[in-house]
C-alpha positions as a LaTeX table, in Angstrom:
\begin{tabular}{lrrr}
\hline
Residue & $x$ (\AA) & $y$ (\AA) & $z$ (\AA) \\
\hline
Met1 & 0.00 & 0.00 & 0.00 \\
Gln2 & 1.17 & 3.53 & $-0.75$ \\
Arg3 & 2.37 & 5.15 & 2.45 \\
Leu4 & 0.76 & 8.54 & 1.84 \\
Ser5 & $-2.46$ & 7.37 & 0.21 \\
Gly6 & $-5.23$ & 9.91 & 0.69 \\
Arg7 & $-2.99$ & 12.54 & 2.24 \\
Ser8 & $-2.79$ & 16.17 & 1.13 \\
Ala9 & 0.68 & 17.70 & 0.99 \\
Leu10 & 2.01 & 21.21 & 0.41 \\
Val11 & 5.66 & 21.34 & $-0.58$ \\
Ile12 & 7.07 & 24.87 & $-0.52$ \\
Gly13 & 10.23 & 25.25 & $-2.59$ \\
Ala14 & 9.31 & 22.38 & $-4.91$ \\
Gly15 & 10.16 & 23.73 & $-8.35$ \\
Ile16 & 13.65 & 22.23 & $-8.53$ \\
Gly17 & 16.18 & 20.25 & $-6.53$ \\
Ile18 & 15.32 & 18.47 & $-3.31$ \\
Gly19 & 11.84 & 19.99 & $-3.12$ \\
Arg20 & 10.93 & 18.69 & $-6.56$ \\
Ala21 & 12.24 & 15.23 & $-5.68$ \\
Val22 & 10.14 & 15.29 & $-2.49$ \\
Ala23 & 6.99 & 16.32 & $-4.37$ \\
Leu24 & 7.47 & 13.49 & $-6.87$ \\
Ala25 & 8.17 & 10.98 & $-4.10$ \\
Phe26 & 5.00 & 12.06 & $-2.28$ \\
Gly27 & 3.00 & 11.61 & $-5.47$ \\
Arg28 & 4.37 & 8.11 & $-5.99$ \\
Glu29 & 3.30 & 7.31 & $-2.44$ \\
Gly30 & $-0.28$ & 8.40 & $-3.17$ \\
Ala31 & $-0.42$ & 11.96 & $-1.82$ \\
Arg32 & $-2.18$ & 14.83 & $-3.53$ \\
Val33 & 0.51 & 17.49 & $-3.90$ \\
Ala34 & 0.50 & 21.28 & $-4.00$ \\
Ile35 & 3.76 & 22.52 & $-5.49$ \\
Ala36 & 4.70 & 26.02 & $-4.31$ \\
Asp37 & 7.72 & 28.00 & $-5.46$ \\
Cys38 & 8.74 & 31.55 & $-6.35$ \\
Gly39 & 11.03 & 30.50 & $-9.20$ \\
Glu40 & 10.28 & 30.14 & $-12.89$ \\
Ala41 & 6.68 & 29.12 & $-13.61$ \\
Gln42 & 8.02 & 26.52 & $-16.05$ \\
His43 & 9.70 & 24.67 & $-13.19$ \\
Arg44 & 6.41 & 24.45 & $-11.30$ \\
Thr45 & 4.58 & 23.36 & $-14.43$ \\
Glu46 & 7.11 & 20.62 & $-15.11$ \\
Ala47 & 7.00 & 19.40 & $-11.51$ \\
Val48 & 3.20 & 19.26 & $-11.58$ \\
Ala49 & 3.28 & 17.30 & $-14.84$ \\
Ala50 & 5.75 & 14.83 & $-13.37$ \\
Val51 & 3.60 & 14.24 & $-10.29$ \\
Ile52 & 0.47 & 13.79 & $-12.41$ \\
Ala53 & 2.36 & 11.34 & $-14.64$ \\
Ser54 & 2.95 & 9.20 & $-11.55$ \\
Gly55 & $-0.81$ & 8.92 & $-11.11$ \\
Ala56 & $-1.31$ & 11.51 & $-8.37$ \\
Glu57 & $-3.15$ & 14.82 & $-8.24$ \\
Ala58 & $-1.08$ & 18.00 & $-8.28$ \\
Phe59 & $-1.33$ & 21.73 & $-8.84$ \\
Ser60 & 1.06 & 24.65 & $-8.49$ \\
Val61 & 0.99 & 27.97 & $-6.70$ \\
Gln62 & 3.41 & 30.89 & $-6.80$ \\
Cys63 & 4.83 & 31.49 & $-3.33$ \\
Asp64 & 7.54 & 33.85 & $-2.10$ \\
Val65 & 8.22 & 32.74 & 1.47 \\
Thr66 & 9.39 & 36.23 & 2.45 \\
Val67 & 5.80 & 37.39 & 1.89 \\
Glu68 & 3.56 & 35.97 & 4.61 \\
Ala69 & 0.43 & 36.51 & 2.52 \\
Asp70 & 1.88 & 34.25 & $-0.20$ \\
Val71 & 2.47 & 31.46 & 2.30 \\
Ala72 & $-1.01$ & 31.84 & 3.77 \\
Glu73 & $-2.47$ & 31.71 & 0.26 \\
Ala74 & $-0.56$ & 28.52 & $-0.56$ \\
Val75 & $-2.01$ & 26.87 & 2.54 \\
Arg76 & $-5.49$ & 28.17 & 1.70 \\
Gln77 & $-5.34$ & 26.89 & $-1.87$ \\
Thr78 & $-4.16$ & 23.49 & $-0.69$ \\
Ile79 & $-7.16$ & 23.21 & 1.62 \\
Asp80 & $-9.54$ & 24.54 & $-1.03$ \\
Arg81 & $-8.30$ & 22.08 & $-3.66$ \\
His82 & $-7.76$ & 19.02 & $-1.48$ \\
Gly83 & $-10.18$ & 19.59 & 1.39 \\
Arg84 & $-7.45$ & 19.55 & 4.04 \\
Ile85 & $-3.71$ & 19.83 & 4.60 \\
Asp86 & $-1.98$ & 16.84 & 6.19 \\
Ile87 & 1.66 & 17.42 & 5.30 \\
Leu88 & 3.71 & 20.60 & 5.01 \\
Val89 & 7.29 & 20.68 & 3.77 \\
Asn90 & 9.11 & 23.98 & 4.28 \\
Asn91 & 11.94 & 23.55 & 1.79 \\
Ala92 & 12.52 & 27.02 & 0.35 \\
Gly93 & 16.01 & 28.29 & 1.08 \\
Ile94 & 18.99 & 30.21 & $-0.25$ \\
Gly95 & 22.72 & 29.85 & 0.18 \\
Gln96 & 25.17 & 32.36 & 1.61 \\
Pro97 & 26.90 & 34.76 & $-0.79$ \\
Pro98 & 30.63 & 34.09 & $-1.22$ \\
Gly99 & 32.82 & 35.45 & 1.53 \\
Asp100 & 33.50 & 35.02 & 5.19 \\
Phe101 & 31.50 & 36.54 & 8.04 \\
Leu102 & 33.17 & 39.94 & 7.88 \\
Ala103 & 32.53 & 40.20 & 4.13 \\
Leu104 & 28.75 & 40.02 & 4.52 \\
Asp105 & 26.71 & 43.14 & 4.98 \\
Trp106 & 23.52 & 43.25 & 7.00 \\
Thr107 & 21.41 & 43.07 & 3.85 \\
Asp108 & 22.87 & 39.61 & 3.13 \\
Trp109 & 22.25 & 38.62 & 6.73 \\
Gln110 & 18.62 & 39.77 & 6.67 \\
Arg111 & 17.88 & 38.07 & 3.36 \\
Leu112 & 19.12 & 34.73 & 4.69 \\
Ile113 & 17.00 & 35.11 & 7.81 \\
Asp114 & 13.93 & 36.16 & 5.83 \\
Val115 & 14.07 & 33.17 & 3.47 \\
Asn116 & 15.63 & 30.40 & 5.54 \\
Leu117 & 14.05 & 31.10 & 8.93 \\
Arg118 & 11.07 & 33.43 & 8.69 \\
Gly119 & 9.81 & 31.53 & 5.65 \\
Val120 & 9.72 & 28.33 & 7.71 \\
Ala121 & 7.97 & 30.14 & 10.55 \\
Phe122 & 5.34 & 31.52 & 8.17 \\
Gly123 & 4.65 & 28.02 & 6.84 \\
Met124 & 4.15 & 26.58 & 10.30 \\
Arg125 & 2.10 & 29.55 & 11.49 \\
His126 & $-0.47$ & 29.05 & 8.73 \\
Ala127 & $-0.52$ & 25.26 & 8.45 \\
Leu128 & $-0.73$ & 24.54 & 12.17 \\
Pro129 & $-4.27$ & 25.85 & 12.86 \\
Pro130 & $-6.01$ & 23.50 & 10.38 \\
Met131 & $-3.75$ & 20.62 & 11.41 \\
Leu132 & $-4.52$ & 21.17 & 15.10 \\
Lys133 & $-8.22$ & 21.40 & 14.32 \\
Gln134 & $-8.18$ & 18.03 & 12.55 \\
Arg135 & $-5.75$ & 16.66 & 15.16 \\
Tyr136 & $-3.39$ & 15.36 & 12.52 \\
Gly137 & $-0.40$ & 16.82 & 10.72 \\
Arg138 & 3.16 & 16.31 & 9.61 \\
Ile139 & 5.48 & 19.31 & 9.26 \\
Ile140 & 8.95 & 18.71 & 7.84 \\
Asn141 & 11.40 & 21.60 & 7.75 \\
Thr142 & 14.53 & 21.53 & 5.63 \\
Ala143 & 17.58 & 22.50 & 7.65 \\
Ser144 & 21.11 & 21.37 & 6.73 \\
Gln145 & 23.95 & 19.27 & 8.03 \\
Leu146 & 25.58 & 22.68 & 8.61 \\
Ala147 & 23.11 & 23.14 & 11.47 \\
His148 & 25.12 & 20.47 & 13.28 \\
Lys149 & 28.53 & 21.11 & 11.69 \\
Pro150 & 28.83 & 24.84 & 10.94 \\
Ala151 & 31.51 & 25.68 & 8.40 \\
Ala152 & 33.85 & 28.56 & 7.69 \\
Gly153 & 32.46 & 30.71 & 4.91 \\
Ala154 & 28.90 & 29.73 & 5.81 \\
Ala155 & 28.46 & 31.37 & 9.20 \\
Val156 & 25.13 & 33.07 & 8.61 \\
Tyr157 & 23.69 & 30.22 & 6.54 \\
Ser158 & 24.71 & 27.79 & 9.31 \\
Ala159 & 23.09 & 30.04 & 11.90 \\
Thr160 & 19.79 & 30.16 & 10.02 \\
Lys161 & 19.72 & 26.39 & 9.60 \\
Ala162 & 20.57 & 25.80 & 13.27 \\
Ala163 & 17.72 & 28.17 & 14.09 \\
Val164 & 15.37 & 26.09 & 11.93 \\
Val165 & 16.29 & 23.03 & 13.99 \\
Gly166 & 15.74 & 24.91 & 17.25 \\
Leu167 & 12.42 & 26.34 & 16.08 \\
Ser168 & 11.25 & 22.93 & 14.91 \\
Val169 & 12.11 & 21.22 & 18.19 \\
Ala170 & 10.36 & 23.90 & 20.27 \\
Val171 & 7.18 & 23.87 & 18.18 \\
Ala172 & 7.21 & 20.06 & 18.07 \\
Gln173 & 6.98 & 20.01 & 21.86 \\
Glu174 & 4.05 & 22.42 & 21.80 \\
Val175 & 1.91 & 20.46 & 19.33 \\
Ala176 & 2.86 & 16.79 & 19.63 \\
Ala177 & 0.07 & 15.95 & 22.07 \\
His178 & $-2.43$ & 17.38 & 19.58 \\
Gly179 & $-1.60$ & 14.98 & 16.77 \\
Val180 & 0.93 & 17.09 & 14.86 \\
Ala181 & 4.53 & 15.94 & 14.41 \\
Val182 & 7.22 & 18.48 & 13.53 \\
Asn183 & 10.64 & 17.27 & 12.39 \\
Cys184 & 13.62 & 18.31 & 10.25 \\
Val185 & 15.65 & 16.89 & 7.43 \\
Cys186 & 19.27 & 18.07 & 7.43 \\
Pro187 & 20.71 & 17.14 & 4.02 \\
Gly188 & 24.41 & 17.00 & 3.34 \\
Pro189 & 25.99 & 18.14 & 0.05 \\
Thr190 & 23.51 & 17.44 & $-2.74$ \\
Asn191 & 23.63 & 17.93 & $-6.50$ \\
Thr192 & 21.36 & 20.96 & $-6.68$ \\
Ala193 & 21.62 & 24.32 & $-8.42$ \\
Thr194 & 23.14 & 25.81 & $-5.26$ \\
Trp195 & 25.83 & 23.12 & $-5.16$ \\
Arg196 & 26.63 & 23.49 & $-8.87$ \\
Ala197 & 26.94 & 27.27 & $-8.52$ \\
Ser198 & 29.57 & 27.01 & $-5.79$ \\
Asp199 & 33.34 & 27.21 & $-6.37$ \\
Ala200 & 34.62 & 24.22 & $-8.35$ \\
Asp201 & 37.78 & 23.80 & $-6.27$ \\
Trp202 & 35.74 & 23.85 & $-3.08$ \\
Arg203 & 33.33 & 21.26 & $-4.51$ \\
Arg204 & 36.22 & 18.92 & $-5.29$ \\
Trp205 & 37.66 & 19.41 & $-1.82$ \\
Lys206 & 34.30 & 18.86 & $-0.11$ \\
Thr207 & 33.60 & 15.72 & $-2.09$ \\
Gln208 & 36.89 & 14.23 & $-0.95$ \\
Gln209 & 36.02 & 15.03 & 2.67 \\
Leu210 & 32.90 & 12.87 & 2.51 \\
Pro211 & 33.39 & 9.23 & 3.54 \\
Ile212 & 31.19 & 8.22 & 0.61 \\
Arg213 & 33.34 & 10.33 & $-1.76$ \\
Arg214 & 30.40 & 11.78 & $-3.67$ \\
Val215 & 27.49 & 14.14 & $-3.16$ \\
Ala216 & 23.88 & 13.01 & $-3.03$ \\
Glu217 & 21.31 & 13.19 & $-5.76$ \\
Pro218 & 17.99 & 14.77 & $-4.70$ \\
Asp219 & 16.24 & 11.42 & $-5.09$ \\
Glu220 & 18.49 & 10.05 & $-2.34$ \\
Ile221 & 17.35 & 12.76 & 0.08 \\
Ala222 & 13.60 & 12.54 & $-0.64$ \\
Pro223 & 12.99 & 9.20 & 1.17 \\
Ala224 & 13.75 & 10.88 & 4.51 \\
Tyr225 & 10.81 & 13.21 & 3.89 \\
Val226 & 8.54 & 10.36 & 2.85 \\
Tyr227 & 9.31 & 8.53 & 6.07 \\
Leu228 & 8.67 & 11.58 & 8.26 \\
Ala229 & 5.43 & 12.29 & 6.39 \\
Ser230 & 4.15 & 8.75 & 6.88 \\
Asp231 & 2.36 & 7.09 & 9.76 \\
Glu232 & 5.49 & 4.98 & 10.25 \\
Ala233 & 7.07 & 8.06 & 11.82 \\
Ser234 & 4.33 & 8.51 & 14.43 \\
Phe235 & 6.89 & 8.51 & 17.30 \\
Met236 & 9.30 & 10.93 & 15.62 \\
Ile237 & 8.91 & 14.27 & 17.39 \\
Gly238 & 11.39 & 17.13 & 17.04 \\
Gln239 & 14.00 & 14.97 & 15.34 \\
Ser240 & 16.61 & 15.71 & 12.67 \\
Leu241 & 17.21 & 13.12 & 9.97 \\
Ser242 & 20.51 & 13.84 & 8.24 \\
Pro243 & 21.25 & 11.99 & 4.99 \\
Asn244 & 24.73 & 13.42 & 4.51 \\
Gly245 & 27.12 & 10.75 & 3.24 \\
Gly246 & 28.88 & 10.59 & 6.59 \\
Asp247 & 29.71 & 14.30 & 6.75 \\
Val248 & 28.10 & 14.43 & 10.22 \\
Ser249 & 27.87 & 11.29 & 12.30 \\
Trp250 & 26.55 & 10.91 & 15.85 \\
\hline
\end{tabular}
């Protein structure tokens, strides 16, 4: 049986990369999927078509997570189209501009906070009320292995992702007794647009640092989200799953 059969999912940041892989994996597991993203409309259209090709229902919505009204509208449309919202994935995020901590100005800092942290908070703020009312929900926030292993040259990015973990754990404790589970996925280096845009020498160095000696493909990260979205993860509360090729081990 499909693990997400009958469930309604909203994946924010689903046009490309890990988010797209998650949306497709949810569709294969039987979920109806709302694909939200602020990127090119073509990416959303292609992701929707791929989910539908797997036999699942899907639609897209434009969503800039720095605009709370956009996030609220994505939640509203999911409920209007699917009758409820069972699963929320907060996956939208941006990387840190090149340079160390002293090279960043406060505009860079604020942009990272607005997308990587406030965007997650907006998603939870608007999805939680209907989930609490129905006494069922799964919220999965994308953090990073850098939340647990901060790196030079990624100070502010690491801080935002560590904050996502902290926020998720705190909210998880508030809502767990009401049927809503909040957890994180903390991916390691993955073959996404952000990875490919980074410095080539650094990519080669980082790959050699990984015990597995390669970066992940998005399809290798998506199963962690499927598990946390499923009823199999009913006892997972405030946890971080970190598919990272051995970059962080504990």
